[in-house]
C-alpha positions as CSV (number, residue, x, y, z in Angstrom):
1,M,65.9,83.9,119.6
2,F,66.2,85.7,116.1
3,K,69.3,88.0,117.6
4,F,71.9,85.5,116.6
5,F,70.5,85.7,113.1
6,R,70.8,89.3,113.2
7,R,74.4,88.9,114.2
8,L,75.3,86.7,111.8
9,K,74.0,88.1,108.9
10,T,76.4,90.8,109.8
11,V,79.4,88.7,110.1
12,V,79.4,87.3,106.7
13,G,77.8,90.9,105.2
14,S,79.7,93.6,104.2
15,E,79.1,95.5,107.6
16,L,81.5,93.0,109.6
17,N,83.8,93.1,106.6
18,S,84.5,96.9,107.4
19,M,84.6,96.4,110.7
20,L,87.5,93.7,110.4
21,D,88.9,96.2,107.8
22,K,89.1,99.0,110.5
23,A,90.3,96.5,113.9
24,E,93.3,96.6,115.1
25,N,93.4,93.1,115.4
26,P,91.1,91.3,113.1
27,V,91.5,87.9,115.1
28,K,90.5,89.4,118.5
29,M,87.2,91.1,117.0
30,L,86.6,87.3,115.4
31,D,87.2,86.1,119.0
32,Q,84.5,88.6,120.5
33,F,82.0,87.6,117.6
34,M,82.2,83.6,118.7
35,R,81.5,84.6,122.0
36,D,78.6,86.4,121.2
37,M,77.3,83.4,119.5
38,E,78.0,81.1,122.5
39,S,75.8,83.7,124.2
40,D,72.9,83.3,121.6
41,I,73.4,79.5,121.9
42,E,73.0,79.4,125.6
43,E,69.7,82.0,125.5
44,A,68.5,80.1,122.6
45,E,68.4,76.9,124.5
46,G,66.9,78.6,127.6
47,A,64.4,79.8,125.4
48,V,63.5,76.0,123.8
49,A,63.6,74.6,127.2
50,K,61.0,77.1,128.4
51,Q,59.0,76.4,125.7
52,M,59.3,72.5,126.1
53,A,58.1,72.6,129.5
54,N,55.6,74.8,128.7
55,E,54.3,72.1,126.0
56,K,54.5,69.7,128.3
57,M,52.2,71.4,130.8
58,V,49.8,72.2,128.3
59,K,50.0,68.6,127.0
60,R,49.2,67.2,131.1
61,K,46.3,69.5,131.1
62,A,44.5,68.3,127.8
63,N,45.0,64.9,129.0
64,D,43.3,65.9,132.6
65,A,40.8,67.3,130.7
66,Q,40.1,64.0,128.4
67,A,40.1,61.9,131.5
68,M,37.6,64.3,132.7
69,V,35.7,63.8,129.6
70,E,35.6,60.1,130.2
71,K,34.8,60.1,134.1
72,R,31.9,62.2,133.7
73,Q,30.5,60.1,130.8
74,T,30.7,56.9,133.2
75,Q,29.2,58.5,135.7
76,A,26.4,59.7,133.8
77,Q,25.9,56.4,132.7
78,K,25.5,55.2,136.1
79,A,23.4,57.7,137.3
80,V,21.3,56.5,134.8
81,D,21.5,53.4,135.3
82,A,20.5,54.7,139.2
83,G,17.4,56.5,137.9
84,E,19.4,59.6,138.9
85,D,18.5,61.8,135.8
86,D,19.1,64.7,137.4
87,L,22.3,63.8,138.5
88,A,23.0,62.3,135.4
89,R,22.5,65.8,133.8
90,R,25.1,67.3,135.8
91,A,27.4,65.0,134.9
92,L,26.9,65.6,131.2
93,E,26.7,69.2,131.8
94,E,30.3,68.9,133.3
95,K,30.8,66.4,130.5
96,L,30.4,69.1,128.0
97,E,32.7,71.7,129.6
98,S,35.7,69.6,129.7
99,E,35.0,68.7,126.2
100,K,35.3,72.0,125.4
101,Q,38.4,72.3,127.8
102,A,40.2,69.5,126.2
103,A,39.8,70.6,122.5
104,A,41.1,74.0,123.2
105,L,43.8,72.6,125.1
106,S,44.8,70.3,122.6
107,E,44.8,72.6,120.4
108,S,47.3,74.8,122.6
109,W,48.9,71.8,122.6
110,E,49.6,71.2,118.9
111,R,50.7,75.1,118.5
112,A,53.1,74.5,121.5
113,K,54.6,71.1,120.0
114,E,54.8,72.9,116.3
115,D,57.0,76.0,118.4
116,V,59.0,73.7,120.1
117,D,59.8,71.7,117.1
118,S,60.8,74.8,115.1
119,L,62.8,76.3,118.2
120,K,64.6,73.1,118.1
121,V,64.9,73.0,114.4
122,K,66.8,77.0,114.8
123,L,69.0,75.7,117.5
124,D,70.0,73.2,115.6
125,E,70.5,75.7,112.5
126,M,72.8,78.0,115.0
127,K,74.7,75.2,116.6
128,K,76.0,74.1,112.4
129,E,76.6,77.9,111.8
130,Y,78.8,78.2,115.3
131,R,80.6,75.0,114.3
132,E,81.3,76.5,110.6
133,M,82.4,79.7,112.0
134,K,84.5,78.1,114.7
135,L,86.5,75.8,112.1
136,K,86.9,79.1,109.8
137,R,88.2,81.5,112.5
138,D,90.7,78.5,113.5
139,S,91.8,78.9,110.2
140,L,91.6,82.9,109.8
141,K,93.9,82.7,113.2
142,A,95.9,80.3,111.3
143,R,96.3,82.0,108.5
144,A,96.7,85.3,110.1
145,E,99.3,84.3,112.4
146,T,101.3,82.9,109.1
147,A,101.0,86.3,107.2
148,R,102.6,87.9,110.6
149,T,105.8,85.5,110.5
150,R,106.1,85.7,106.9
151,A,105.7,89.8,106.8
152,K,108.4,89.8,110.4
153,M,110.2,87.7,107.9
154,N,110.1,89.8,105.1
155,R,110.5,92.9,107.1
156,S,114.2,91.6,108.3
157,L,115.3,90.5,104.8
158,S,114.6,94.0,103.6
159,S,116.4,95.5,106.3
160,I,119.2,93.5,105.5
161,G,119.1,93.9,101.7
162,S,118.7,98.0,102.6
163,D,121.0,100.5,101.1
164,E,121.2,101.9,104.6
165,A,122.5,98.7,105.7
166,K,124.9,98.5,103.1
167,Q,126.2,102.1,103.9
168,G,126.5,100.7,107.7
169,F,128.4,97.9,106.8
170,E,130.5,100.1,105.1
171,R,131.1,102.8,106.9
172,M,132.1,100.1,109.8
173,E,135.2,98.6,107.0
174,E,136.2,102.2,106.7
175,K,136.6,102.6,110.6
176,V,138.2,99.4,111.1
177,L,140.5,100.2,107.7
178,E,141.5,103.6,110.0
179,Y,141.9,101.4,112.8
180,E,144.6,98.8,111.4
181,A,146.2,101.8,109.8
182,E,146.4,103.3,112.7
183,A,147.9,100.3,114.4
184,E,150.5,100.1,111.2
185,T,151.6,103.6,111.7
186,T,152.1,103.1,115.5
187,E,153.8,100.2,115.1
188,D,156.7,101.7,112.4
189,M,156.6,104.6,114.9
190,T,157.6,102.2,117.8
191,E,160.1,100.6,115.9
192,N,162.2,103.7,114.3
193,A,162.3,105.2,118.1
194,R,163.7,101.6,119.6
195,T,165.9,101.6,116.5
196,I,167.7,105.2,117.1
197,D,167.9,104.3,121.2
198,E,170.0,101.1,120.1
199,Q,171.9,103.5,118.2
200,L,172.9,106.0,120.4
201,A,173.1,103.6,123.1
202,A,176.2,102.0,121.2
203,L,178.1,105.3,121.1
204,E,177.9,105.4,124.9
205,P,181.0,103.5,126.3
206,N,180.7,100.6,128.0
207,P,181.1,100.4,131.4
208,V,183.0,97.6,131.4
209,E,185.7,97.9,128.6
210,Q,185.9,101.2,130.8
211,E,187.2,99.7,134.1
212,L,189.1,97.3,132.1
213,A,191.1,99.8,130.1
214,A,192.0,101.3,133.4
215,L,193.0,98.3,134.9
216,K,195.3,97.7,131.8
217,K,196.7,101.6,132.0
218,K,197.3,101.0,135.9
219,T,199.0,97.9,135.3
220,S,201.6,99.3,132.8
221,G,202.1,102.1,134.9
222,D,203.4,99.9,137.8
223,N,206.0,98.2,135.5
């Protein structure tokens, strides 16, 4: 019954704080503590149920003993009325014995009832603490998730604005400039080569003109 309260003391104490500091994932550890609490509550509920059953059993025995006292009292009176003194004595002896049993059982029942009431109070306290811890766990989980998201975004922003990233962009820009310069140089070389080819081609005689000149020469010779 008291294992839960020992653990709860650990939850709110420095020992848990130290464990959470060392834990790789504090949220998972908190989930485990909640599962432990649930297990303790189930155990406490079982103990309360058993104690309640015991209290009812003792109460029933106390009532039976008191009923026997009343029964033997009535029987003793009937025996006296009938002149049966010996029978009356036996009935009174059993009545006295039943009174002792009834008194003892009644005292036991009072203690059992107090135990049940006390256990119910503690069980209610356990459930209340569990609900409070559950709300706190849920809040911590949400805060942890927000913190992880913020940290991830901050790392990304830091990476984007870092000198390494800037240097990387500068190197890529230089490469692009080199490619552009190379392309322009290649285009100039191609253009120069084309111009030379065209000039040289102009120096070559035109086959059509050569044929025309030959025809004219032949015609002149025939005349």
